[in-house]
C-alpha positions in Angstrom: 125.1 77.2 77.0 124.5 80.4 79.0 122.7 80.6 82.3 119.9 82.4 80.6 119.5 79.7 78.0 119.5 77.1 80.8 116.7 79.0 82.5 114.7 79.1 79.3 115.2 75.4 78.8 114.4 74.6 82.4 111.0 76.5 82.2 110.3 75.0 78.8 110.6 71.5 80.2 108.6 72.4 83.3 105.8 73.8 81.1 105.9 70.8 78.8 105.9 68.3 81.6 103.0 70.0 83.3 101.1 70.9 80.1 100.9 74.5 80.9 101.3 76.1 77.5 99.3 79.4 77.0 98.7 81.9 74.4 101.0 85.0 74.7 98.0 87.3 75.2 97.2 85.3 78.4 100.8 85.3 79.5 100.9 89.1 79.3 97.9 89.2 81.6 99.7 86.8 84.1 102.9 89.0 83.8 101.0 92.1 84.5 99.3 90.5 87.5 102.7 89.3 88.9 104.3 92.7 88.3 101.4 94.2 90.3 101.9 91.8 93.2 105.7 92.6 93.2 105.0 96.3 93.2 102.7 95.9 96.2 105.4 94.0 98.2 108.0 96.7 97.3 105.7 99.5 98.2 104.8 97.7 101.6 108.6 97.4 102.2 108.7 101.2 102.4 105.6 101.5 104.4 104.0 103.1 101.5 106.7 105.7 101.0 107.2 106.6 104.6 110.6 105.1 104.7 113.4 105.3 102.2 115.0 102.1 103.2 113.5 98.9 101.9 113.2 95.7 103.9 113.3 92.9 101.3 111.0 90.2 102.5 110.6 86.6 101.5 107.4 87.6 99.8 109.3 90.1 97.6 111.7 87.4 96.5 108.8 85.1 95.8 107.0 87.7 93.7 110.2 88.6 91.8 110.6 84.9 91.0 107.0 84.9 89.6 107.8 87.8 87.4 111.0 86.1 86.2 109.0 82.9 85.4 106.4 84.8 83.5 109.0 86.7 81.5 110.8 83.4 80.5 107.4 81.7 79.7 106.5 84.7 77.4 109.9 84.6 75.7 109.6 80.9 75.2 106.1 81.1 73.7 107.1 83.8 71.3 110.5 82.1 70.4 112.6 85.0 71.8 116.1 84.1 72.9 116.5 86.2 76.1 120.3 86.1 75.7 120.1 87.9 72.4 117.4 90.2 73.7 119.5 91.2 76.7 122.6 91.8 74.7 120.7 94.2 72.4 119.2 95.9 75.4 122.6 96.3 77.1 124.1 97.8 73.9 121.2 100.3 73.7 121.7 101.4 77.4 125.5 101.5 76.9 125.1 103.8 73.9 122.6 105.9 75.9 125.0 106.2 78.8 127.9 107.3 76.6 125.7 110.1 75.2 124.8 111.5 78.6 126.7 110.1 81.5 125.0 112.5 84.0 121.4 111.3 83.3 120.1 108.1 84.8 119.7 105.3 82.2 116.2 104.0 82.4 113.6 103.0 79.8 114.2 106.4 78.0 110.5 107.3 78.2 
């Protein structure tokens, strides 16, 4: 069992134990909120763009953990195997990188 699958199972058991199951629509709202909180911490770490270097704070780590938890919950509620999803995405980025090694590989948008 991969580490990602272990994380999905760990979150699944936590949700079941604490009766926290939610509709994927609500989970998307939660995820969006947590991404906003993470963004705020990262922006604060550069003093709102005044500094290039970032000071990673405990709050940044905490918010990133919240985002990860929300992503795993959403995957579990929609029956998505994150291992498979990640492999597909890595293949997509690898193919994109081969096509144009000089451009940054991002979302492609």
